[in-house]
C-alpha positions in Angstrom: -8.8 -58.2 -37.4 -10.3 -59.9 -40.5 -10.3 -57.9 -43.8 -13.9 -58.7 -44.4 -14.9 -57.0 -41.2 -13.0 -53.8 -41.8 -14.4 -50.8 -43.6 -11.6 -48.8 -45.0 -12.2 -45.1 -45.0 -10.3 -42.4 -46.9 -7.1 -41.1 -45.5 -7.9 -38.3 -43.1 -4.4 -36.7 -42.6 -0.9 -37.3 -43.7 2.1 -36.3 -41.5 5.8 -36.5 -42.3 6.6 -40.2 -42.5 3.2 -41.3 -41.3 -0.2 -42.0 -42.9 -3.2 -41.6 -40.7 -6.4 -43.5 -41.5 -9.8 -43.8 -39.8 -11.3 -47.3 -39.7 -14.6 -48.6 -38.3 -15.1 -52.1 -36.8 -18.5 -53.2 -35.4 -19.5 -49.6 -34.7 -16.2 -48.7 -33.0 -14.0 -46.1 -34.8 -10.2 -46.5 -34.9 -7.5 -44.1 -36.0 -4.4 -45.9 -37.3 -1.0 -44.3 -38.1 1.2 -46.3 -40.4 4.5 -45.8 -42.2 3.2 -47.6 -45.3 0.0 -47.4 -47.3 -2.3 -50.4 -47.2 -3.1 -51.7 -50.7 -5.6 -54.4 -51.7 -4.7 -57.9 -52.9 -1.2 -58.9 -53.7 0.0 -55.5 -54.7 3.6 -54.7 -54.1 4.2 -52.8 -50.8 6.1 -49.6 -51.4 8.4 -48.7 -48.5 7.9 -45.2 -47.2 11.0 -43.2 -46.7 11.6 -42.1 -43.2 13.4 -38.9 -42.4 14.7 -38.5 -38.8 14.8 -35.0 -37.6 17.2 -34.2 -34.7 15.4 -32.6 -31.7 16.6 -29.2 -30.8 18.5 -29.2 -27.6 16.6 -27.4 -24.9 18.5 -24.9 -22.8 18.4 -25.5 -19.1 15.9 -23.4 -17.2 17.6 -20.5 -15.5 17.0 -20.0 -11.8 14.9 -17.0 -10.9 17.0 -14.0 -10.0 16.2 -12.6 -6.6 14.3 -9.3 -6.7 16.4 -6.3 -5.5 15.5 -2.9 -4.2 16.4 -1.4 -7.6 13.9 -3.8 -9.2 11.2 -2.7 -6.9 11.9 0.9 -7.6 11.7 0.2 -11.3 8.5 -1.7 -10.9 6.9 1.1 -9.0 8.1 3.6 -11.5 6.3 1.7 -14.3 9.5 0.5 -16.2 8.6 -3.2 -15.9 5.3 -3.6 -17.7 4.8 -7.2 -16.6 4.4 -6.5 -12.9 4.2 -2.8 -12.7 1.0 -1.1 -11.5 -1.3 -0.6 -14.5 -1.8 3.0 -15.4 -4.1 2.6 -18.4 -6.2 5.7 -19.0 -8.7 4.2 -21.5 -12.2 3.1 -20.7 -11.2 -0.5 -21.7 -8.4 -0.6 -19.2 -10.5 0.8 -16.4 -13.3 -1.7 -17.2 -10.8 -4.6 -17.3 -9.3 -3.5 -14.0 -12.8 -3.5 -12.3 -13.6 -6.9 -13.8 -10.4 -8.5 -12.5 -11.1 -7.2 -9.0 -14.9 -7.6 -8.9 -14.7 -9.6 -5.6 -13.5 -6.6 -3.7 -16.0 -3.7 -3.3 -13.8 -0.7 -4.1 -12.7 1.3 -7.1 -9.4 1.0 -8.9 -6.4 1.7 -6.6 -4.2 2.7 -9.5 -5.1 6.3 -8.9 -2.0 7.1 -6.9 0.3 9.9 -7.9 2.7 8.8 -10.7 6.2 7.9 -9.5 4.8 7.6 -6.0 6.7 4.9 -4.1 6.2 2.8 -1.0 9.8 1.5 -1.4 12.1 1.3 1.6 14.5 -1.4 2.9 11.9 -3.8 4.2 14.0 -6.8 5.1 17.5 -5.3 5.3 17.1 -4.4 9.0 15.7 -7.8 9.9 18.5 -9.6 8.0 21.2 -7.5 9.7 19.7 -8.1 13.2 19.4 -11.8 12.6 23.1 -12.0 11.5 24.3 -9.9 14.4 22.3 -11.6 17.1 21.3 -15.1 18.0 17.8 -14.1 19.0 15.1 -14.5 16.4 13.7 -11.3 14.9 10.4 -11.9 13.1 10.4 -11.0 9.4 7.8 -8.5 8.2 6.7 -10.9 5.4 6.5 -14.1 7.4 8.9 -16.9 8.2 8.4 -19.2 5.2 6.3 -18.4 2.1 5.4 -14.7 1.6 1.9 -14.5 3.2 1.5 -11.0 1.9 0.5 -12.4 -1.5 -2.5 -14.2 -0.1 -4.7 -11.2 1.0 -6.7 -10.9 -2.3 -5.4 -7.4 -3.0 -6.0 -6.1 -6.5 -3.4 -6.4 -9.2 -2.7 -2.7 -9.2 -1.0 -2.9 -5.8 2.8 -3.6 -6.2 4.6 -6.1 -4.0 5.8 -3.4 -1.7 2.3 -2.3 -1.1 1.2 -5.9 -0.4 4.0 -6.2 2.2 2.8 -3.0 3.8 -0.7 -4.2 4.0 0.4 -7.5 5.5 2.6 -5.8 8.0 -0.2 -3.6 9.2 -2.8 -6.3 9.3 -0.6 -8.8 11.3 2.1 -6.8 13.0 0.5 -3.5 14.0 -1.8 -4.9 16.6 1.3 -6.2 18.4 3.1 -2.9 17.9 6.6 -3.2 19.2 5.7 -5.9 21.8 8.1 -8.7 21.2 6.4 -11.1 23.7 5.8 -13.4 20.7 9.5 -14.2 20.9 8.8 -15.8 24.3 6.0 -17.9 22.8 3.4 -16.4 25.1 1.1 -14.7 22.6 -0.7 -15.8 19.4 -2.4 -13.4 17.0 -4.7 -14.3 14.1 -6.4 -11.1 13.0 -8.3 -12.5 10.0 -10.0 -15.2 12.0 -10.8 -12.9 14.9 -12.1 -9.8 13.0 -13.1 -10.3 9.4 -14.9 -7.0 9.4 -11.7 -5.2 10.1 -10.0 -6.8 7.1 -12.9 -5.7 4.9 -13.0 -2.2 6.3 -9.5 -1.6 5.4 -10.2 -2.2 1.7 -13.5 -0.5 1.1 -12.3 2.5 -0.8 -9.0 3.7 -2.4 -8.5 6.4 0.3 -8.9 3.9 3.1 -6.7 1.3 1.5 -4.0 3.9 0.8 -4.2 4.9 4.5 -3.7 1.2 5.4 -0.7 0.8 3.1 0.9 4.0 4.4 0.4 3.0 8.0 2.0 -0.4 7.3 4.9 1.4 5.7 5.3 3.6 8.7 5.1 0.7 11.0 7.9 -1.2 9.2 10.1 1.9 9.3 9.4 2.3 13.0 10.1 -1.4 13.7 13.3 -1.4 11.8 14.7 1.1 14.3 16.7 2.9 11.6 16.8 6.6 10.8 15.0 7.1 7.5 14.2 10.8 7.3 13.1 10.7 3.7 10.9 7.7 4.3 9.3 9.2 7.5 8.7 12.5 5.8 7.2 11.0 2.6 4.9 8.5 4.4 3.7 10.9 7.1 3.0 13.7 4.7 1.1 11.3 2.5 -0.9 9.9 5.5 -1.7 13.5 6.6 -3.0 14.3 3.1 -5.1 11.1 3.0 -6.6 11.9 6.5 -7.5 15.4 5.4 -9.3 14.0 2.3 -11.2 11.5 4.5 -12.2 14.2 6.9 -13.4 16.4 4.1 -15.6 13.6 2.7 -19.3 14.5 2.9 -20.4 10.8 3.3 -18.9 10.0 6.7 -19.4 6.4 7.9 -18.2 4.6 11.0 -15.7 2.6 8.8 -14.1 5.8 7.5 -14.0 7.3 11.0 -12.2 4.2 12.3 -9.6 4.4 9.5 -9.1 8.1 10.3 -8.7 7.3 14.0 -6.2 4.6 13.2 -4.2 6.9 10.9 -4.0 9.7 13.4 -3.0 7.3 16.1 -0.2 6.0 13.8 1.0 9.6 13.2 1.0 10.2 17.0 3.2 7.1 17.5 5.5 8.3 14.7 5.8 11.7 16.4 6.9 10.1 19.7 9.4 8.0 17.9 10.9 11.1 16.3 10.7 13.1 19.6 8.2 15.6 18.1 6.0 15.8 21.2 4.3 19.0 20.2 3.1 17.1 17.1 2.0 14.2 19.4 0.0 16.7 21.5 -1.7 18.1 18.4 -2.6 14.6 17.1 -4.0 13.5 20.5 -6.1 16.6 20.8 -7.7 15.8 17.4 -7.9 12.2 18.3 -9.8 12.9 21.5 -12.4 14.9 19.5 -12.8 12.2 16.9 -13.3 9.5 19.4 -15.9 11.5 21.3 -17.7 12.2 18.0 -17.7 8.5 17.2 -19.4 7.7 20.5 -16.5 6.9 22.8 -13.6 4.6 22.8 -15.7 1.6 23.7 -17.6 1.6 20.3 -14.4 1.1 18.3 -13.1 -2.3 17.4 -10.8 -3.7 20.2 -7.6 -3.5 18.1 -8.3 0.1 17.4 -8.9 0.8 21.0 -5.5 -0.7 21.9 -3.8 1.3 19.2 -5.4 4.6 20.5 -4.3 3.7 24.1 -0.8 3.0 22.9 -0.6 6.3 21.0 -1.8 8.1 24.1 0.2 6.4 26.8 3.4 6.2 24.8 3.7 9.9 24.5 2.3 10.6 28.0 4.8 8.2 29.7 7.8 9.5 27.7 7.3 13.1 28.7 5.7 12.2 32.1 2.3 13.8 31.9 -1.4 13.0 32.1 -2.9 10.7 29.4 -5.9 11.9 27.4 -8.0 8.7 27.6 -9.2 6.8 30.7 -8.5 3.1 30.9 -11.1 0.5 31.4 -10.9 -3.3 31.8 -12.6 -4.9 28.8 -11.0 -8.4 28.9 -10.0 -10.9 31.5 -6.4 -10.0 32.6 -3.8 -12.5 31.7 -2.4 -12.4 35.2 -5.5 -14.3 36.3 -3.9 -17.3 34.6 -1.1 -17.3 37.3 -1.9 -19.7 40.1 -3.9 -18.0 42.8 -1.4 -18.8 45.6 1.4 -17.2 43.6 -0.6 -14.0 43.1 -1.5 -13.8 46.8 2.1 -14.4 47.8 3.3 -11.6 45.5 0.8 -9.1 46.8 1.8 -9.8 50.4 5.5 -9.5 49.6 5.0 -6.2 47.7 3.0 -4.8 50.6 5.8 -5.6 53.0 8.5 -4.3 50.6 6.8 -1.0 49.8 4.9 -0.2 53.0 7.0 -1.9 55.7 6.3 0.8 58.3 2.5 1.3 58.2 1.4 -1.9 56.3 -1.2 0.1 54.3 -1.7 -1.0 50.7 -2.7 2.2 48.9 -3.2 2.7 45.1 0.6 2.9 44.5 1.3 -0.2 46.5 -1.5 -2.0 44.6 -0.1 -0.9 41.2 3.4 -2.1 42.1 1.8 -5.5 43.0 0.1 -5.6 39.7 3.4 -4.9 37.9 5.1 -7.7 39.8 2.2 -10.1 39.1 2.3 -9.3 35.3 6.0 -9.9 35.2 5.6 -13.2 37.1 2.8 -14.2 34.7 4.9 -13.6 31.6 7.8 -15.5 33.2 5.5 -18.4 34.1 4.0 -18.6 30.6 7.5 -18.4 29.0 8.6 -21.4 31.2 5.7 -23.4 29.8 7.3 -23.3 26.3 4.2 -22.6 24.3 1.7 -24.5 26.5 0.3 -21.2 27.9 -0.6 -18.7 25.2 -2.3 -15.3 25.6 -4.2 -13.1 23.3 -1.9 -10.1 22.7 -4.8 -7.7 22.9 -5.5 -8.8 26.5 -1.8 -8.7 27.3 -1.4 -5.2 26.0 -4.6 -4.0 27.7 -3.2 -5.1 31.1 0.2 -3.6 30.2 -1.3 -0.3 29.3 -3.6 -0.4 32.4 -0.5 -0.6 34.7 1.2 2.2 32.6 -1.9 4.4 33.1 -2.1 3.7 36.8 1.5 4.6 37.3 1.0 7.9 35.6 -2.2 8.8 37.3 -1.7 7.4 40.8 -1.8 9.7 43.8 -0.7 13.1 42.6 -0.1 14.4 39.1 3.5 14.7 38.1 3.2 17.6 35.7 0.7 19.1 33.3 0.9 18.7 29.6 2.0 22.2 29.0 4.8 21.9 31.7 5.9 18.7 30.1 5.9 20.2 26.6 7.9 23.3 27.8 10.5 21.0 29.3 10.8 19.0 26.1 11.0 22.1 23.8 13.4 24.0 26.0 15.9 21.2 26.0 17.4 22.3 29.4 16.8 21.3 33.0 13.9 23.2 34.6 15.8 23.3 37.9 19.5 22.8 38.8 20.3 19.8 40.8 21.9 21.7 43.6 18.6 23.5 44.3 18.4 24.3 48.0 14.9 23.8 49.0 13.2 26.1 51.5 10.0 25.4 53.3 7.7 27.6 55.3 6.8 24.9 57.8 7.7 21.3 58.7 4.3 20.2 57.2 5.4 21.7 53.9 8.6 19.8 54.0 6.7 16.6 54.9 4.3 17.2 52.0 7.2 17.8 49.6 8.9 14.6 50.8 5.8 12.5 50.3 5.2 13.9 46.8 8.7 13.5 45.5 9.1 10.0 47.0 5.8 9.0 45.5 6.9 10.3 42.1 10.3 8.6 42.1 8.8 5.2 42.9 6.2 5.5 40.2 8.8 6.6 37.6 11.2 3.8 38.5 8.3 1.3 38.2 7.4 2.8 34.8 10.9 2.5 33.7 11.0 -1.1 34.8 7.8 -1.9 32.9 9.2 -0.5 29.7 12.4 -2.5 30.1 10.5 -5.7 30.7 8.9 -5.2 27.3 12.4 -5.3 25.7 12.5 -5.0 21.9 13.8 -2.1 19.9 14.0 1.4 21.4 10.7 3.2 21.5 12.3 6.5 20.5 15.3 7.6 18.5 16.6 9.9 21.3 15.8 7.6 24.2 13.7 8.1 27.3 15.6 11.3 28.2 12.6 13.2 29.5 11.4 10.5 31.8 14.9 10.0 33.2 15.3 13.8 33.6 12.2 14.0 35.8 13.2 11.0 37.8 16.7 12.4 38.6 15.4 15.8 39.4 13.0 14.5 42.1 15.7 12.2 43.4 18.0 15.2 43.8 15.3 17.2 45.6 15.0 14.3 48.1 18.7 14.3 48.8 18.3 17.9 50.2 15.8 16.7 52.8 16.9 16.1 56.4 18.5 12.7 57.0 15.9 12.1 59.7 13.3 11.6 57.0 15.3 8.7 55.7 15.8 7.0 59.1 12.3 7.8 60.4 10.2 8.3 57.3 6.8 10.1 57.6 6.0 9.1 54.1 5.5 5.4 54.9 7.8 4.1 52.1 10.3 1.5 53.3 14.1 1.6 52.7 13.6 -1.4 50.4 11.6 0.7 47.9 14.1 3.5 48.0 17.1 1.3 47.5 15.3 -0.3 44.5 14.7 3.2 43.1 18.4 4.0 43.3 19.3 0.8 41.5 16.8 1.6 38.8 18.2 5.0 38.3 21.7 3.5 38.0 20.4 1.0 35.5 18.8 3.8 33.5 22.0 5.8 33.4 23.9 2.7 32.1 21.2 2.1 29.5 21.4 5.7 28.3 25.1 5.2 27.7 24.8 1.9 25.9 22.0 3.2 23.7 23.6 6.6 23.2 20.6 8.7 24.3 20.4 12.2 22.9 20.5 14.4 26.0 21.0 17.6 23.9 21.9 20.5 26.1 20.5 18.9 29.2 22.9 18.2 32.1 23.1 14.6 33.1 23.2 14.0 36.9 25.4 10.9 36.9 26.0 11.0 40.6 22.3 10.8 41.5 22.2 7.1 42.3 25.2 7.3 44.6 24.0 10.5 46.4 20.5 9.0 46.7 21.8 5.8 48.2 23.9 7.8 50.7 20.8 9.7 51.8 18.7 6.5 52.1 21.3 4.5 54.0 22.4 7.5 56.1 25.7 5.8 56.9 24.2 2.5 57.9 24.7 -0.9 56.5 22.7 -2.8 54.0 20.3 -5.3 55.6 18.6 -8.3 54.1 15.2 -6.5 54.3 16.6 -3.6 52.4 16.7 -5.8 49.3 13.2 -7.1 49.6 11.8 -5.3 46.5 15.0 -6.0 44.6 14.1 -9.7 44.9 10.5 -9.2 43.8 11.3 -6.9 40.8 14.6 -8.4 39.9 16.9 -6.1 37.9 19.2 -9.1 37.1 16.9 -10.0 34.2 18.3 -6.9 32.3 21.9 -7.8 33.0 24.3 -10.1 31.2 25.7 -12.7 33.5 25.4 -13.0 37.3 24.1 -10.0 39.1 23.9 -9.3 42.8 22.1 -6.2 44.2 24.4 -5.9 47.2 27.5 -6.0 45.0 26.0 -3.4 42.7 25.2 -1.1 45.6 28.8 -1.3 46.8 30.0 -0.5 43.3 27.7 2.6 43.1 28.8 3.9 46.5 32.4 3.6 45.5 32.0 5.5 42.3 31.9 9.2 41.8 31.6 11.1 38.5 33.0 14.6 37.9 30.2 17.2 38.4 
C-alpha cells in the first residue's frame, strides 16, 4: 500500500502492547493493530515494550453428578432455587410465569400445597427387575433420552411431575399389558389423539389429576408395597375429583378427566384388595358415564380404561360387570390366516362338546380365547413384522373377559361376591354333602357347576397369558376360591355323571380344568398369595381328576383341549400333560 494513497486517522483505541488505528483506502476502511506507532519521514522507530501475561489455567469441567431421590425431595421442597418450582407470590412473578407458558392455555400450576411431593422411587423397581431378570422391563421414562422433558409442560412442574405426566400419557393406555415386550403392539398417543394431550393440560385441576394418575400408575406398575405413596396420591386424587365435580362450569373435557380419575382409583382399589371401594367407585362411574351420554361418546383410550377398571374388579371377585361390551374396532384375531381360525374353532368344538357337537356361547368363547392366543403367538413369531394397535388388542382381550363372566348363568351377585371378600372365610365347607329333591335338580346343579368351572379356568388362563406383574397384592384368591368350591361340589355328584355326562362337556374339558386348578395352586405358592383365614383346598385337583377319570385310563382324546390351550407355555422346561396328571394323582396333601 503506497503512503500517498493512505489516509491516516487518529488512533481509535489502545490496548496493552497494541495500538489500534483506523485507516481508509479507496473508500474501504481498515482497522490495523500494531506493536509500534507509525511515524512520518525518517523518524526513529521506538520499540514498544511487550508484556506477556500467563493465561490462567482452567480447571477441568466436572462431570454432572447424577440426581438422587434426596435431590428430588429437596427440589420439590423448594431448597434448590435453580430448578425448584417457583412459588413467587408477587404480581410480577405471576405475570412472568404466565408469559413463559403463554403457549399452553391454563393458569399457573404452582398452586399446589407447599411441601407437596410427587416423589417416589420411579426407576428403582425397574432397575432391580432388569438386574434380576434377563427379560427387558420397559423404563417409565423411556429407553434412551428422557422423553418426559419434551411435552411442553410449564416450568413450575418439577421433574418428578413431568415423569408422571409422561408415564400416564404413554404407559397408562397399555395398563399392565406387557405385550409390547413381544413386539406385537405399538402405541403413539400424541400422533393418534392430539385432543387428548390438550385436554389433560387445560386447567391446573385437570393437570394435577393427570400427574397424580401417572404417579399411581407408576406405583402400581412397580409392584411394590408403598402404603404412604398410595395413601397420599389416592387421597389427593379424591380431593381433586371432588373439586372438579363441584365446579359449576362443567365441560365434556372435565367430565372425561373425572371419569379417568375415578377409573384409576378403582384400579388402585382392586390392586390393594379394597373391593368395597371398587364397588363404590364403579357405582359413581356408571352414573357419570350415563350423564355424559354413554361410554361410546368418550375417547377410545378412556373407554378402554373404564372397561379395565370394571372388568378387573369383576373378574377378581367373580361377579357381574357394570358396563356392557361392544365391538368398536376390527379384532386383531382377524389378522390370523383364515384357515388357522377355522381349524381352531373346529378343534375347540370337538374338545369341549365332544358328545353333542353343539357350539353354544361358552364353546364359542373358548374358541375366541384360543384364537386370540394363537394370534399373539403368530405375531410374536413374525419378530416385529406384524404389529397391532394396543387399544384393539385390549378391546378383544376385555371382550373375552366379559363373555366368560356373563356367559350362560351368572356366577354370583355383586353383594354375594362382596360378602365373600369381606368375610375372609369360605362360604361353604368343601365336604358339603349335597342333597337334591329330584334327579332333575341334580342334573341342573351339575350343568351349572361344570359350566362355571370351565369359565373360571378359561378366565384364569386368559390372565396368565397376559403375564406381567401381579394384578393384585394379595393374588387372585377370590377367583381361585370360587373355582375350587364348585369343583368340590362336582366331586360329590354321582360318578355316572362323569362317565355318561348329561351336561354335554367332554372329559377333555374337565381334565383341562383340573390341570388349570393345579397350576393355580402352584402359582399361589410361588407368588405367596394372601389367603387370610380362608381354607385352601389343595387336594381339589387330585379329587376332581379321580371323579373325571372314574378309575379309567387317560386316552389321547382326553388331552385334546390341553393341546389347544397349552399350559406348557407357563412352565419352565419341558412339560407333558400326561406326566403332570400322573403326578397329581400320586400326590395327597393333609386335609
